[in-house]
C-alpha positions in Angstrom: 89.2 99.5 78.8 91.7 97.2 80.2 95.3 96.9 79.1 98.0 94.7 80.7 101.3 95.7 80.5 104.5 94.0 79.4 107.8 94.6 81.0 108.6 97.4 78.4 105.7 99.5 79.6 105.9 102.6 81.3 104.3 100.9 84.5 107.3 98.5 84.6 109.3 101.7 85.6 107.1 101.8 88.7 108.0 98.4 89.6 111.7 98.8 89.9 111.1 100.5 93.2 112.3 97.9 96.0 109.8 95.2 97.0 107.0 96.2 94.2 105.1 93.3 93.2 102.5 94.7 90.9 101.0 98.0 89.8 97.4 98.9 88.9 96.2 102.4 87.4 92.6 103.5 86.5 92.5 106.6 84.8 89.9 109.5 85.5 86.3 109.5 84.3 84.8 109.2 81.6 87.2 106.6 80.3 88.4 104.9 83.7 91.3 103.2 81.5 92.6 100.5 83.5 96.2 99.5 83.2 98.3 97.1 85.1 101.7 95.3 85.4 102.3 92.0 87.3 98.9 91.1 87.9 96.6 88.5 86.6 93.0 89.8 87.5 93.3 93.4 87.5 89.4 94.1 87.1 88.6 92.7 90.6 91.5 94.5 92.3 90.3 97.7 90.3 86.9 97.4 91.8 88.1 96.8 95.2 90.5 99.6 95.0 87.9 102.1 93.6 85.3 101.1 96.5 88.1 101.3 99.1 89.2 104.8 98.1 85.6 106.1 97.9 84.9 104.7 101.4 87.9 106.3 102.8 87.1 109.5 101.2 83.8 109.4 102.8 85.0 108.6 106.1 87.5 111.4 106.0 84.7 113.9 104.8 82.6 112.8 107.8 85.6 113.3 110.3 86.5 116.5 108.5 90.3 115.4 108.6 91.1 116.7 105.2 91.8 115.1 101.7 92.7 111.6 101.5 96.4 111.1 100.6 97.0 107.5 100.8 95.7 104.1 102.3 98.1 101.4 103.1 97.2 97.8 104.1 99.8 95.6 105.9 99.6 91.8 106.4 101.9 88.8 106.6 101.2 87.8 103.2 101.6 91.3 101.2 101.3 94.8 101.5 99.4 97.1 99.3 99.0 100.9 99.0 96.1 103.0 97.3 96.2 106.6 96.3 94.7 109.0 93.8 95.4 112.1 92.1 93.8 114.1 89.1 95.5 111.8 86.8 93.6 108.7 88.2 93.9 106.1 90.8 96.9 104.0 91.8 97.2 100.6 93.5 100.8 99.1 94.3 101.6 95.7 95.9 104.7 95.4 97.9 106.4 92.3 99.4 105.6 91.7 102.9 109.2 91.9 104.1 109.1 95.6 103.9 108.5 97.7 106.8 105.5 99.8 106.8 107.3 103.2 106.8 109.4 101.9 103.7 105.8 101.0 102.0 104.5 104.5 102.7 107.6 106.5 101.5 108.1 104.3 98.4 104.3 104.8 97.6 104.8 108.7 98.0 107.7 108.5 95.3 105.9 106.2 93.1 102.6 108.3 93.0 104.7 111.4 92.3 106.5 109.7 89.3 103.2 108.2 87.9 101.2 111.6 88.4 104.2 113.6 86.6 105.1 111.5 83.8 103.2 108.5 82.5 100.7 108.8 79.9 97.9 106.3 79.5 97.4 107.1 75.9 100.9 105.8 75.0 100.7 102.6 76.8 101.2 99.5 74.5 98.7 96.7 75.3 99.6 93.0 75.5 97.3 90.7 73.5 
């Protein structure tokens, strides 16, 4: 199930953090409900996010380095951060002007806010 979000959605609150360009969430199985803000093709990004997180989890297991907390990718065109929690998986895109430590700290705060307060079932869909 896919829902694109308007500026009045709960995900828009996460976009108020400095430098956020888009937000994508995927709820836990079995529904795997996809919700996005500021994106045109969330399905393809969702697939990439889920495969990336699974690959990094597997790598962490092989290396015995503990539970995956966050993956951050930085480029000259944009920055992206991925994380998961019992509520689901989260992908946030950031402007490239932000420093890597700012992206990591913002993502920690965004993840905590999302994990503690946003309900998928109360999210309005935009048609």
